[in-house]
PyMOL CGO cylinders between C-alpha atoms (Angstrom):
from pymol import cmd
from pymol.cgo import CYLINDER

trace = [
    CYLINDER, 15.08, -14.76, -16.62, 12.96, -17.36, -15.65, 0.3, 1, 1, 1, 1, 1, 1,
    CYLINDER, 12.96, -17.36, -15.65, 9.10, -16.76, -16.09, 0.3, 1, 1, 1, 1, 1, 1,
    CYLINDER, 9.10, -16.76, -16.09, 6.95, -18.73, -13.82, 0.3, 1, 1, 1, 1, 1, 1,
    CYLINDER, 6.95, -18.73, -13.82, 3.70, -18.32, -11.43, 0.3, 1, 1, 1, 1, 1, 1,
    CYLINDER, 3.70, -18.32, -11.43, 3.21, -17.46, -7.54, 0.3, 1, 1, 1, 1, 1, 1,
    CYLINDER, 3.21, -17.46, -7.54, 2.37, -20.71, -5.34, 0.3, 1, 1, 1, 1, 1, 1,
    CYLINDER, 2.37, -20.71, -5.34, -1.07, -20.44, -3.53, 0.3, 1, 1, 1, 1, 1, 1,
    CYLINDER, -1.07, -20.44, -3.53, 0.69, -19.44, -0.65, 0.3, 1, 1, 1, 1, 1, 1,
    CYLINDER, 0.69, -19.44, -0.65, 2.89, -16.98, -2.33, 0.3, 1, 1, 1, 1, 1, 1,
    CYLINDER, 2.89, -16.98, -2.33, -0.17, -15.45, -4.00, 0.3, 1, 1, 1, 1, 1, 1,
    CYLINDER, -0.17, -15.45, -4.00, -2.35, -15.47, -0.66, 0.3, 1, 1, 1, 1, 1, 1,
    CYLINDER, -2.35, -15.47, -0.66, 0.28, -13.43, 0.97, 0.3, 1, 1, 1, 1, 1, 1,
    CYLINDER, 0.28, -13.43, 0.97, 0.81, -11.08, -1.64, 0.3, 1, 1, 1, 1, 1, 1,
    CYLINDER, 0.81, -11.08, -1.64, -3.27, -10.81, -1.45, 0.3, 1, 1, 1, 1, 1, 1,
    CYLINDER, -3.27, -10.81, -1.45, -3.06, -10.00, 1.89, 0.3, 1, 1, 1, 1, 1, 1,
    CYLINDER, -3.06, -10.00, 1.89, -1.11, -7.41, 1.30, 0.3, 1, 1, 1, 1, 1, 1,
    CYLINDER, -1.11, -7.41, 1.30, -3.06, -5.94, -1.41, 0.3, 1, 1, 1, 1, 1, 1,
    CYLINDER, -3.06, -5.94, -1.41, -5.88, -6.18, 1.11, 0.3, 1, 1, 1, 1, 1, 1,
    CYLINDER, -5.88, -6.18, 1.11, -4.07, -4.24, 3.98, 0.3, 1, 1, 1, 1, 1, 1,
    CYLINDER, -4.07, -4.24, 3.98, -2.91, -1.77, 1.21, 0.3, 1, 1, 1, 1, 1, 1,
    CYLINDER, -2.91, -1.77, 1.21, -6.49, -1.04, -0.13, 0.3, 1, 1, 1, 1, 1, 1,
    CYLINDER, -6.49, -1.04, -0.13, -8.33, -0.91, 3.26, 0.3, 1, 1, 1, 1, 1, 1,
    CYLINDER, -8.33, -0.91, 3.26, -6.02, 1.63, 4.98, 0.3, 1, 1, 1, 1, 1, 1,
    CYLINDER, -6.02, 1.63, 4.98, -5.46, 3.75, 1.79, 0.3, 1, 1, 1, 1, 1, 1,
    CYLINDER, -5.46, 3.75, 1.79, -9.49, 3.82, 2.12, 0.3, 1, 1, 1, 1, 1, 1,
    CYLINDER, -9.49, 3.82, 2.12, -9.37, 4.68, 5.82, 0.3, 1, 1, 1, 1, 1, 1,
    CYLINDER, -9.37, 4.68, 5.82, -6.61, 7.20, 5.40, 0.3, 1, 1, 1, 1, 1, 1,
    CYLINDER, -6.61, 7.20, 5.40, -8.34, 8.89, 2.52, 0.3, 1, 1, 1, 1, 1, 1,
    CYLINDER, -8.34, 8.89, 2.52, -11.66, 9.35, 4.72, 0.3, 1, 1, 1, 1, 1, 1,
    CYLINDER, -11.66, 9.35, 4.72, -9.84, 9.97, 7.51, 0.3, 1, 1, 1, 1, 1, 1,
    CYLINDER, -9.84, 9.97, 7.51, -7.97, 13.14, 5.82, 0.3, 1, 1, 1, 1, 1, 1,
    CYLINDER, -7.97, 13.14, 5.82, -10.81, 14.43, 3.76, 0.3, 1, 1, 1, 1, 1, 1,
    CYLINDER, -10.81, 14.43, 3.76, -12.99, 14.78, 7.61, 0.3, 1, 1, 1, 1, 1, 1,
    CYLINDER, -12.99, 14.78, 7.61, -9.64, 16.06, 9.38, 0.3, 1, 1, 1, 1, 1, 1,
    CYLINDER, -9.64, 16.06, 9.38, -8.59, 18.55, 6.51, 0.3, 1, 1, 1, 1, 1, 1,
    CYLINDER, -8.59, 18.55, 6.51, -12.81, 19.72, 6.52, 0.3, 1, 1, 1, 1, 1, 1,
    CYLINDER, -12.81, 19.72, 6.52, -13.32, 20.12, 9.88, 0.3, 1, 1, 1, 1, 1, 1,
    CYLINDER, -13.32, 20.12, 9.88, -9.66, 20.96, 11.10, 0.3, 1, 1, 1, 1, 1, 1,
    CYLINDER, -9.66, 20.96, 11.10, -10.99, 24.62, 12.36, 0.3, 1, 1, 1, 1, 1, 1,
    CYLINDER, -10.99, 24.62, 12.36, -14.03, 23.38, 13.97, 0.3, 1, 1, 1, 1, 1, 1,
    CYLINDER, -14.03, 23.38, 13.97, -11.64, 20.33, 15.74, 0.3, 1, 1, 1, 1, 1, 1,
    CYLINDER, -11.64, 20.33, 15.74, -9.47, 22.92, 16.87, 0.3, 1, 1, 1, 1, 1, 1,
    CYLINDER, -9.47, 22.92, 16.87, -6.71, 21.67, 14.79, 0.3, 1, 1, 1, 1, 1, 1,
    CYLINDER, -6.71, 21.67, 14.79, -5.58, 24.42, 13.01, 0.3, 1, 1, 1, 1, 1, 1,
    CYLINDER, -5.58, 24.42, 13.01, -5.47, 28.09, 13.15, 0.3, 1, 1, 1, 1, 1, 1,
    CYLINDER, -5.47, 28.09, 13.15, -4.08, 30.93, 10.31, 0.3, 1, 1, 1, 1, 1, 1,
    CYLINDER, -4.08, 30.93, 10.31, -0.83, 30.78, 12.46, 0.3, 1, 1, 1, 1, 1, 1,
    CYLINDER, -0.83, 30.78, 12.46, 0.69, 27.06, 11.63, 0.3, 1, 1, 1, 1, 1, 1,
    CYLINDER, 0.69, 27.06, 11.63, -0.02, 23.78, 11.50, 0.3, 1, 1, 1, 1, 1, 1,
    CYLINDER, -0.02, 23.78, 11.50, 0.53, 22.38, 14.68, 0.3, 1, 1, 1, 1, 1, 1,
    CYLINDER, 0.53, 22.38, 14.68, -1.43, 18.85, 15.44, 0.3, 1, 1, 1, 1, 1, 1,
    CYLINDER, -1.43, 18.85, 15.44, -3.18, 19.14, 11.93, 0.3, 1, 1, 1, 1, 1, 1,
    CYLINDER, -3.18, 19.14, 11.93, 0.40, 18.62, 9.88, 0.3, 1, 1, 1, 1, 1, 1,
    CYLINDER, 0.40, 18.62, 9.88, 1.30, 16.05, 13.21, 0.3, 1, 1, 1, 1, 1, 1,
    CYLINDER, 1.30, 16.05, 13.21, -1.88, 14.26, 12.15, 0.3, 1, 1, 1, 1, 1, 1,
    CYLINDER, -1.88, 14.26, 12.15, -1.11, 14.43, 8.24, 0.3, 1, 1, 1, 1, 1, 1,
    CYLINDER, -1.11, 14.43, 8.24, 2.21, 13.01, 8.99, 0.3, 1, 1, 1, 1, 1, 1,
    CYLINDER, 2.21, 13.01, 8.99, 0.63, 10.14, 11.14, 0.3, 1, 1, 1, 1, 1, 1,
    CYLINDER, 0.63, 10.14, 11.14, -1.90, 8.97, 8.38, 0.3, 1, 1, 1, 1, 1, 1,
    CYLINDER, -1.90, 8.97, 8.38, 0.53, 9.33, 5.30, 0.3, 1, 1, 1, 1, 1, 1,
    CYLINDER, 0.53, 9.33, 5.30, 3.45, 7.21, 6.88, 0.3, 1, 1, 1, 1, 1, 1,
    CYLINDER, 3.45, 7.21, 6.88, 1.86, 4.07, 7.23, 0.3, 1, 1, 1, 1, 1, 1,
    CYLINDER, 1.86, 4.07, 7.23, 1.29, 4.07, 3.26, 0.3, 1, 1, 1, 1, 1, 1,
    CYLINDER, 1.29, 4.07, 3.26, 4.94, 4.75, 2.40, 0.3, 1, 1, 1, 1, 1, 1,
    CYLINDER, 4.94, 4.75, 2.40, 5.57, 2.01, 4.94, 0.3, 1, 1, 1, 1, 1, 1,
    CYLINDER, 5.57, 2.01, 4.94, 3.13, -0.78, 3.28, 0.3, 1, 1, 1, 1, 1, 1,
    CYLINDER, 3.13, -0.78, 3.28, 4.38, 0.52, -0.21, 0.3, 1, 1, 1, 1, 1, 1,
    CYLINDER, 4.38, 0.52, -0.21, 8.06, -0.10, 0.82, 0.3, 1, 1, 1, 1, 1, 1,
    CYLINDER, 8.06, -0.10, 0.82, 7.73, -3.91, 2.34, 0.3, 1, 1, 1, 1, 1, 1,
    CYLINDER, 7.73, -3.91, 2.34, 6.41, -5.41, -0.68, 0.3, 1, 1, 1, 1, 1, 1,
    CYLINDER, 6.41, -5.41, -0.68, 8.46, -7.64, -2.23, 0.3, 1, 1, 1, 1, 1, 1,
    CYLINDER, 8.46, -7.64, -2.23, 8.57, -10.45, -4.55, 0.3, 1, 1, 1, 1, 1, 1,
    CYLINDER, 8.57, -10.45, -4.55, 7.67, -13.65, -2.59, 0.3, 1, 1, 1, 1, 1, 1,
    CYLINDER, 7.67, -13.65, -2.59, 9.21, -15.89, -5.59, 0.3, 1, 1, 1, 1, 1, 1,
    CYLINDER, 9.21, -15.89, -5.59, 12.72, -13.81, -5.19, 0.3, 1, 1, 1, 1, 1, 1,
    CYLINDER, 12.72, -13.81, -5.19, 12.60, -11.57, -2.24, 0.3, 1, 1, 1, 1, 1, 1,
    CYLINDER, 12.60, -11.57, -2.24, 13.55, -8.59, -4.49, 0.3, 1, 1, 1, 1, 1, 1,
    CYLINDER, 13.55, -8.59, -4.49, 11.75, -5.43, -3.00, 0.3, 1, 1, 1, 1, 1, 1,
    CYLINDER, 11.75, -5.43, -3.00, 8.90, -4.44, -5.19, 0.3, 1, 1, 1, 1, 1, 1,
    CYLINDER, 8.90, -4.44, -5.19, 8.33, -0.81, -3.62, 0.3, 1, 1, 1, 1, 1, 1,
    CYLINDER, 8.33, -0.81, -3.62, 6.63, 2.14, -5.93, 0.3, 1, 1, 1, 1, 1, 1,
    CYLINDER, 6.63, 2.14, -5.93, 6.01, -0.55, -9.02, 0.3, 1, 1, 1, 1, 1, 1,
    CYLINDER, 6.01, -0.55, -9.02, 2.83, -1.34, -7.46, 0.3, 1, 1, 1, 1, 1, 1,
    CYLINDER, 2.83, -1.34, -7.46, 0.13, 1.10, -6.53, 0.3, 1, 1, 1, 1, 1, 1,
    CYLINDER, 0.13, 1.10, -6.53, -3.06, -0.22, -4.58, 0.3, 1, 1, 1, 1, 1, 1,
    CYLINDER, -3.06, -0.22, -4.58, -1.84, -3.42, -5.95, 0.3, 1, 1, 1, 1, 1, 1,
    CYLINDER, -1.84, -3.42, -5.95, 0.76, -5.43, -6.81, 0.3, 1, 1, 1, 1, 1, 1,
    CYLINDER, 0.76, -5.43, -6.81, 1.84, -5.11, -10.53, 0.3, 1, 1, 1, 1, 1, 1,
    CYLINDER, 1.84, -5.11, -10.53, 1.32, -8.03, -12.83, 0.3, 1, 1, 1, 1, 1, 1,
    CYLINDER, 1.32, -8.03, -12.83, 4.75, -9.57, -12.77, 0.3, 1, 1, 1, 1, 1, 1,
    CYLINDER, 4.75, -9.57, -12.77, 8.17, -9.02, -11.02, 0.3, 1, 1, 1, 1, 1, 1,
    CYLINDER, 8.17, -9.02, -11.02, 10.83, -6.92, -12.75, 0.3, 1, 1, 1, 1, 1, 1,
    CYLINDER, 10.83, -6.92, -12.75, 13.40, -8.90, -11.15, 0.3, 1, 1, 1, 1, 1, 1,
    CYLINDER, 13.40, -8.90, -11.15, 12.91, -12.41, -11.82, 0.3, 1, 1, 1, 1, 1, 1,
    CYLINDER, 12.91, -12.41, -11.82, 10.07, -12.28, -13.86, 0.3, 1, 1, 1, 1, 1, 1,
    CYLINDER, 10.07, -12.28, -13.86, 7.74, -14.17, -12.24, 0.3, 1, 1, 1, 1, 1, 1,
    CYLINDER, 7.74, -14.17, -12.24, 3.80, -13.33, -12.59, 0.3, 1, 1, 1, 1, 1, 1,
    CYLINDER, 3.80, -13.33, -12.59, 2.51, -11.82, -9.51, 0.3, 1, 1, 1, 1, 1, 1,
    CYLINDER, 2.51, -11.82, -9.51, -1.02, -13.78, -9.84, 0.3, 1, 1, 1, 1, 1, 1,
    CYLINDER, -1.02, -13.78, -9.84, -1.30, -17.67, -9.32, 0.3, 1, 1, 1, 1, 1, 1,
    CYLINDER, -1.30, -17.67, -9.32, -1.95, -20.09, -12.49, 0.3, 1, 1, 1, 1, 1, 1,
    CYLINDER, -1.95, -20.09, -12.49, -5.35, -21.02, -12.02, 0.3, 1, 1, 1, 1, 1, 1,
    CYLINDER, -5.35, -21.02, -12.02, -6.41, -24.63, -11.12, 0.3, 1, 1, 1, 1, 1, 1,
    CYLINDER, -6.41, -24.63, -11.12, -7.88, -25.22, -14.69, 0.3, 1, 1, 1, 1, 1, 1,
    CYLINDER, -7.88, -25.22, -14.69, -5.17, -24.02, -16.74, 0.3, 1, 1, 1, 1, 1, 1,
]
cmd.load_cgo(trace, "trace")
């Protein structure tokens, strides 16, 4: 298992994924709280069923799943998937590449 570091371009691509993932998660969390707290006032829920509230929850959560499943190691292309939470893991389990660019000073 060869270990190395990402190039600056690969690191940039990974950081862009982390920013999108984090920003969407914050948006979805706030939106879910607002929707759940105000669902009855917004007319989204009744005591009978999920209706539009269920659809809205699914629509907010689906992109999170898609973002997670799209993440791949920039070095080997292996899908990282659920190893990552909001940020990429420290190292790829497949190729051993450290998922942080080596700093220019070291």
